[in-house]
N, C-alpha and C positions, 0 to 999 in steps of 0.2 A: 451611872458614872459617865462623865463626859468623855468623848472619844480621844481628846488630846491627852488626858491623864491616863486613860487605858493604854494608849499607844506608848507613852513614856514608860509605864510599868512593864509592858510586854517587852520592849527593847531592853530594859534593865534586867529582866529575867533571862533573856537570851544571852546577853553579855555575861551575866554572872555564871550561867551554865557553862559557857565556853571557857571562862576564866578558871572555874573550878575543875574543869576537865583538862586544863593546860593546853587548850586549843586556841588557835587564832580566831578572831571574830572580825569579819569584814565590816566595813561601814554599813550601818543599817538605816534604811529609809523606807518610806511607804511602799516603794515598789520592790523591795527585797522579798524574796521567797525563802523563808527559813529552810524549807525542804529543797535541797539542791544548791543553795547559795552559802549555807553555813556548814563548815566542815564537820563531818560525822554527826550531823543532826538528822537522826533517823527515827524509825518507829519505836525504838527502845527509849528514846529521849523525849518524844512528844508527850507521853503521859506525865512525866516528871515536870516538864515545862508547864503543862496545863495545871497541874496541882499547885505548883509554886505561884503561878499567875492567879489562880483562884484564891489562894491565901492572901496574896498581895492586895487584891481588889475587895476581899471580904465578901465574896459571892461564890456559891457552889457551882462548879462545872463538873458534871459527872464524868467518870473515867471513860465511858463509852462514847463521849462526844469528842470527835477529832476536829480541833479548831484549825489545824494546819493543812488539811487536805479536804477539798470539796467532796462530799459524800456522793454526789450525783456524777460529776465530771471526772472524779478521781485525779484532778489536777491540783498541784500545790497552790495554796493561797499566798498572796502578798501580805505584808504587814497591814496595809490599809484594809484589805479584804478580811483579814483575821479580826481586826478591830470592829469592822462593820458586823461581822458574823457574831462575835461575842456580845456586842451591844444589843443586837436583835434577839439573841438567845436569852440574855438577861431580862430584856423587856418582856418577852413571852413568859418566862418563868415567873416574873413578878405579877403579871396579869393572871396567871393560873393560881398563884397563891392568894391573890386578892379575891378571885372568884370563889375559892373554897372558904375563905374566912367569912 
């Protein structure tokens, strides 16, 4: 999936979650960090957002993969960093599947 489409879908998912929760959603851009910038967007919501995004893009993202916080630095990712991470993750998954086949 191309990064532009992935980013659009991610932003749509985040906006929908905020709307469904009756919470404000700040303007979202590539430099927005959902963790810390979006009201009440915390570790209880991350898996929900990841699952919805996974459904929207038609590609599995396991529950144990945190797309919103960098596993090494423990720092929140920006939307652009999330898109890059998910794109790379899906590429690696696709390569693994191709190698098995």
